[in-house]
C-alpha positions in Angstrom: 189.0 5.4 12.4 190.2 4.7 16.0 193.1 7.1 15.3 190.9 9.9 14.0 188.8 9.6 17.5 192.0 10.1 19.5 193.3 12.9 17.6 189.9 14.8 18.0 190.0 14.2 21.7 193.6 15.1 22.0 192.9 18.3 20.1 190.0 19.3 22.3 192.1 18.8 25.3 195.1 20.6 24.0 192.9 23.7 23.1 191.3 23.7 26.5 194.6 23.5 28.4 196.4 26.0 26.3 193.8 28.5 26.5 193.4 28.0 30.2 197.1 28.4 30.9 197.4 31.6 28.8 194.3 33.0 30.5 195.7 32.0 34.0 199.0 34.0 33.2 197.1 37.0 32.1 195.1 37.0 35.2 198.2 37.0 37.4 199.6 39.8 35.2 197.0 42.2 33.9 199.3 44.8 32.6 200.1 42.4 29.9 196.7 42.6 28.7 196.5 46.4 28.8 199.5 46.6 26.4 197.3 44.6 23.8 194.3 46.9 24.2 191.4 45.8 22.3 193.2 43.1 20.5 194.1 41.6 23.9 190.4 41.7 25.1 189.4 40.0 21.8 192.0 37.2 22.3 191.1 36.9 26.2 187.4 36.7 25.4 188.1 34.1 22.4 190.6 32.0 24.5 188.1 32.1 27.5 185.3 30.9 25.4 187.4 28.1 24.1 187.7 26.6 27.6 184.5 24.7 28.5 184.6 25.4 32.2 185.9 29.0 32.7 183.8 31.1 30.3 184.1 34.3 32.3 187.7 34.3 33.1 188.1 37.4 31.0 185.8 39.6 33.2 188.4 40.7 35.4 190.6 41.9 32.6 187.6 43.5 30.8 186.5 45.5 33.6 189.4 48.0 34.1 189.5 48.8 30.3 186.2 50.0 30.4 187.6 53.5 31.7 190.0 53.7 29.0 188.1 52.4 25.7 184.5 53.2 24.6 182.3 50.6 26.3 180.4 49.9 23.1 183.7 49.2 21.0 185.1 47.2 24.0 181.9 45.0 24.1 181.9 44.6 20.6 185.5 43.4 20.6 185.0 41.1 23.5 181.6 39.8 21.9 183.2 38.8 18.6 186.0 36.9 20.3 183.4 35.2 22.5 181.5 34.2 19.4 184.6 32.8 17.6 185.6 30.8 20.6 182.0 29.4 21.0 181.9 28.5 17.5 185.3 26.8 17.7 184.2 24.9 20.7 181.2 23.9 19.0 182.8 22.5 16.0 185.5 20.7 17.9 182.7 18.9 19.8 180.7 18.2 16.6 184.0 16.6 15.1 184.4 14.3 18.4 180.9 13.4 18.5 181.1 12.2 14.6 184.4 10.4 15.2 182.8 8.5 18.2 179.5 7.7 16.3 181.4 6.4 13.4 183.0 3.8 15.6 179.7 2.5 16.7 178.6 -0.2 14.4 175.6 -1.5 15.7 172.5 0.4 16.9 171.6 -0.1 20.5 168.3 -2.0 21.5 166.5 1.4 22.3 167.2 2.9 19.0 165.9 -0.3 17.2 162.7 -0.1 19.2 162.1 3.5 18.6 162.5 2.8 14.8 160.2 0.0 15.0 157.5 1.3 17.1 157.9 5.0 17.2 158.3 7.3 20.0 
């Protein structure tokens, strides 16, 4: 079980670093994102929400495209990408929590006390 925990934690770190690097590159060169259009906003929003720290990194890329595309379609594209990124982050965290909890064999003292006497 120890290797499963390490793999889960490494997967979370790789996803966070990779999405952060890609977004950083796009922030430096926003013309690259403009070539992708709505798909680029979707991808930037998804990658931005995969990182736990910098959730709104895609906003500087999003605002210039508001004059080109319909704002509702642009917002829907960014919203769907953000939702997929959030769900992915949630399930990655859930997997890490499960692997860490599997490794804990005994209950701690507080948990036993709550089971015995209630909260």
